[in-house]
C-alpha positions in Angstrom: -56.0 183.9 -17.7 -57.7 187.1 -16.7 -61.0 186.9 -14.7 -63.6 189.3 -16.0 -66.7 190.2 -14.0 -69.4 191.8 -16.2 -72.0 194.4 -15.1 -75.7 193.4 -15.1 -76.4 195.1 -18.4 -73.4 193.3 -20.0 -74.6 190.0 -18.6 -77.9 190.5 -20.4 -76.0 190.3 -23.7 -74.2 187.1 -22.7 -77.3 185.1 -21.9 -76.8 185.7 -18.1 -73.1 184.8 -17.9 -71.6 187.2 -15.3 -68.0 186.0 -15.4 -65.6 185.0 -18.2 -61.9 184.1 -18.3 -59.8 185.3 -21.2 -56.1 184.9 -22.2 -55.2 188.6 -22.8 -52.2 190.8 -22.0 -53.8 194.2 -21.7 -57.1 196.0 -21.4 -57.3 196.7 -25.2 -57.0 193.0 -26.0 -59.6 192.3 -23.4 -62.1 194.7 -24.9 -61.4 193.4 -28.4 -62.0 189.8 -27.2 -65.3 190.7 -25.5 -66.5 192.6 -28.6 -65.5 189.8 -30.9 -67.7 187.4 -29.0 -70.5 189.9 -28.2 -70.3 192.8 -30.8 -73.2 194.7 -29.1 -71.1 195.0 -25.9 -68.9 197.8 -27.5 -71.2 200.6 -26.4 -71.5 199.3 -22.9 -67.8 199.0 -22.5 -67.3 202.7 -23.6 -69.8 203.8 -21.0 -68.3 201.7 -18.2 -65.7 202.3 -15.6 -63.4 199.4 -14.8 -61.6 198.1 -11.8 -58.4 196.2 -12.4 -57.0 194.4 -9.4 -58.9 196.8 -7.1 -57.9 200.0 -8.8 -60.8 201.9 -10.5 -60.2 203.5 -13.9 -62.5 205.7 -16.0 -60.3 204.9 -19.0 -58.0 201.9 -18.8 -57.0 201.6 -22.5 -53.3 201.2 -21.9 -53.3 199.2 -18.7 -51.4 195.9 -18.8 -53.0 192.8 -17.3 -51.1 189.9 -15.6 -52.2 186.3 -15.5 -54.6 186.1 -12.5 -55.7 189.7 -12.8 -59.4 190.5 -12.0 -61.3 193.0 -14.1 -64.7 194.3 -13.0 -66.9 196.4 -15.3 -69.3 198.9 -13.6 -71.4 201.9 -14.5 -69.4 205.2 -14.5 -70.1 207.6 -11.7 -71.4 210.9 -13.1 -70.9 214.2 -11.2 -72.4 217.5 -11.7 
């Protein structure tokens, strides 16, 4: 199982649930599982950065996830 910690804006869509555990093998499966359960989350996922086991990614589409991985969604940092 992969532990997923949702951002505050994502938690608003889940009725306040900040953490979920999912049986997925990669980041793509994780996002599909979240969007299947909460379809309105797709836009927030696209606008989020993600930390997988402590490594921050702006785009983690192809990243593999191991059982016990921790995934944190957060707002992207914008530069100018």
